[in-house]
C-alpha positions in Angstrom: -14.2 -34.1 2.6 -13.1 -36.2 5.5 -15.5 -36.6 8.4 -12.6 -35.3 10.6 -12.1 -32.0 8.8 -15.1 -30.1 10.3 -14.3 -31.0 13.9 -10.6 -30.2 13.4 -11.5 -26.8 11.9 -13.8 -26.1 14.9 -11.0 -27.1 17.3 -8.4 -25.0 15.6 -10.8 -22.1 15.6 -11.5 -22.5 19.3 -7.8 -22.6 20.0 -7.2 -19.5 17.9 -4.9 -21.2 15.5 -7.3 -21.5 12.5 -6.6 -19.6 9.3 -9.1 -17.0 8.2 -9.3 -14.5 5.4 -10.7 -11.0 6.2 -12.0 -9.7 2.9 -12.9 -6.0 2.8 -14.8 -4.1 0.1 -15.7 -0.5 -0.4 -18.8 0.5 -2.3 -20.4 -1.3 -0.5 -18.4 -1.1 2.7 -18.4 -4.7 4.0 -16.0 -7.0 5.8 -16.4 -10.7 5.1 -14.7 -13.4 7.1 -13.9 -16.6 5.2 -12.8 -19.7 7.2 -11.9 -21.5 9.3 -9.1 -23.5 7.6 -6.6 -25.8 9.3 -3.7 -24.6 7.0 -2.8 -21.5 5.2 -2.3 -23.5 2.0 -5.9 -24.8 2.2 -7.2 -21.3 2.7 -5.2 -20.0 -0.3 -6.7 -22.8 -2.4 -10.3 -21.8 -1.7 -9.9 -18.0 -1.4 -9.7 -17.3 -5.1 -13.2 -18.6 -5.7 -14.6 -16.6 -2.8 -12.8 -13.4 -3.9 -13.9 -13.9 -7.5 -17.5 -14.3 -6.4 -17.4 -11.1 -4.4 -15.7 -9.3 -7.3 -18.6 -10.2 -9.6 -20.7 -7.9 -7.4 -18.4 -5.0 -8.7 -17.3 -3.4 -5.5 -15.2 -0.2 -5.8 -12.3 -2.0 -4.1 -11.6 -5.4 -2.7 -8.7 -6.4 -0.4 -7.9 -9.4 1.7 -5.7 -10.4 4.6 -5.0 -14.0 5.7 -4.5 -14.4 9.5 -4.5 -16.9 12.3 -7.3 -16.0 14.7 -10.4 -17.2 16.5 -13.6 -16.0 14.9 -17.3 -16.3 15.6 -20.5 -14.8 14.1 -21.1 -12.5 12.4 -19.1 -13.4 9.4 -20.4 -10.5 7.3 -20.2 -7.0 8.7 -21.7 -4.1 6.8 -20.9 -0.5 7.6 -23.4 0.9 5.1 -26.4 2.6 6.8 
């Protein structure tokens, strides 16, 4: 990975133009944020591995949305009590 990628991702996120995936599961009810990425294509290339890993935990359902946004902690949000 280029030494410039991390600062560019941080800058893109700060400007609100970074690509993120919001991955939501039920059973357990959790929202995961995966990113930031500089381009939609780089997010797509990495997202399958992330979704497959979450799928191995056997949630009842798993959906994802790719969007451009600014995001900060927390990156995992559980709604289960």
